[in-house]
N, C-alpha and C positions, 0 to 999 in steps of 0.2 A: 647293208653297208653301201656307201656311195664313194666313188673316186671322182675328185674334181680338182680344178686348178687351185693351187695354194694362194691365199690372199693374206695381206697383213693382219686381217681380223682373226686369222687362225693361229697367231703366235702363242696365245695362252694355251690352246688345246695341244699344240705341238710341244710346248715346254712341259706340260703335264705328262705327255707320253714319254718324252725323253727322260724325265725324272724317274720313270719306272725301269730304266735300263740297268743291267748289271755292270759290274766292273769289266767283265770280259767284253760285253757289248761295247762299252766305252773305248776299249782298246782298239776296236775295229772301226771306229768312226774318227775321221780326221778333225772335224770341227769340235769345238768345246760346246756341246749341246746342253751342258748344265749351266752355261752362261747366258742369261736372258737377253742381253744386247745381241749376242751372236744369233740366237733363235729369232729375234726380231728382224735382223738383217736377212736371215734365210727366208723368212716369210714375206719379206718385202721384195725379194728378187722376182722379176715378172715373168720369166719364161722357163719352160721345161721343168716345172716344179708341180708336184701333185700331193694331195693329202687324201687319205682314206678315212672316212668318218663313219661312226656308228652312233646315231643319235647326235649327241653333242660332244662325243669323245673322239679324239684322234686315235686311230688304230694302226696307221701306217703313213709313211712319207717316202717320196721318191723324188730324185732330181737327176737330170742329165746335164753334165757340165761339158760344153764343147771345148775341146782342146785347142790351144792356140797355134798360130803359124802353119807350118807344113802339115800339121795333123788336124787342121780345122774341119776335116770330114769325119772325125772320130769324136764320139761322146762317151764320157765316163759316167756310168750309172752308179748312183748311191741310193741305197734303200734301207729303211728301218721299219720293222713291224713290231708292234707292242708285244712284249714277252708273253702276256696272257692270251694273245690272239694267234700265235704262230701255229702253223699247220692247217689253217682254215682257208687258205687260198688267197689271202690278201697280198702276199708277196708276188704271187703269180699274176694277179690282176694289175698290180702296180707296174710290174715289168712289162706286161702286154701294152699298157697305156704308154709307158716310156718308149717302147719300140715303135709303136704306131705313130706317135707324135714326133719322135726324134727322126725317124726315117722320112716322115712327111716334111720335116724342116730341112731336109737335105743331107742329113748324116748318112754315111754309107757303112759305118761300123760303130757298134756300141760295145764297150768293154766294162767288166766289173772285176774288182779285186776282192778275193775272199780268203779267209784262213782255210787251210786244207782240213781243219778239224770240223768244218761245217758240212759234213757229207750230205745230209738231206737237202740243204740249200743248193749245193753244187749239182745234185741230181735234178732239182727243180729247174735250174738254169739250163742244164743239158737237155731236158725235155722240151724246152722252148727254143732250141736250136743253137745254144751257145756251145762253143768248143774251146778246149784248152789251148792257150797260146804260150804260156810261160809258167814256170815253177821257180820261185825264188826261195831258196832254203834259208831257214833261220832269219827271215826278213821282218817278222813281227815280234816285238818284245812286250809281253803282257805286264800288268801292274806288279806282279810278283817276280818279274825278271825272267820268266820262262820264255824260251824262243819257240816260234811257230813258223811253219812254212806258209808262203803266200802263193795262191794260184791266180793267174789272170785268165779269165774266160772272155771270149769275143763272139759277137753275132754280126755277120755281114749281110747287108741288104741283098746282095746279088745271089744269095742262097736260094732265091726264087720262091717257089710255092711253099717250101718249108717255113720261110719267113712270114709269108701271108697267113699260113695256118697258125703259127705261133702267136701272132698279134691279133688273131681273131677276125680276119677279114676274108679268108679264102672262101668261106661259104657264101659270102655276099657277092662274090664274083662268079660263082658257079651258075 
């Protein structure tokens, strides 16, 4: 598996991966990733976007969106891993890349929003130094109309060596 910057040439791979997502997965993604022009625009955005590829297949995607105005020091992480590849460390690797580059671009805080039903994913983010910041009850409505709680996790660059270890560069500094 290779993680690299996303390019417009990756749009087809990305669309094929997004086509494999479940209805629940789609509930948790803001963009309409089943719409090819939307995927083409996502692939054309030039910064803070990555793709994980295995051979010619996309197996993961991540983006950090810098928030506007008074929150421009904060980036919102969005990440998707192919359903057939989950549990193999792709999400962890994409998150480490997003933190490494995002903090290098001047962000001091990265946040992610998750459904509280995603316990293994929440545990993975916690192991990388993310902490809970907010719980929004009944904030997500799935396609069947069921309500789910949303948790906001955050990672702060000033957390020092823990941050360096989480993004995989602490050993390089030792």
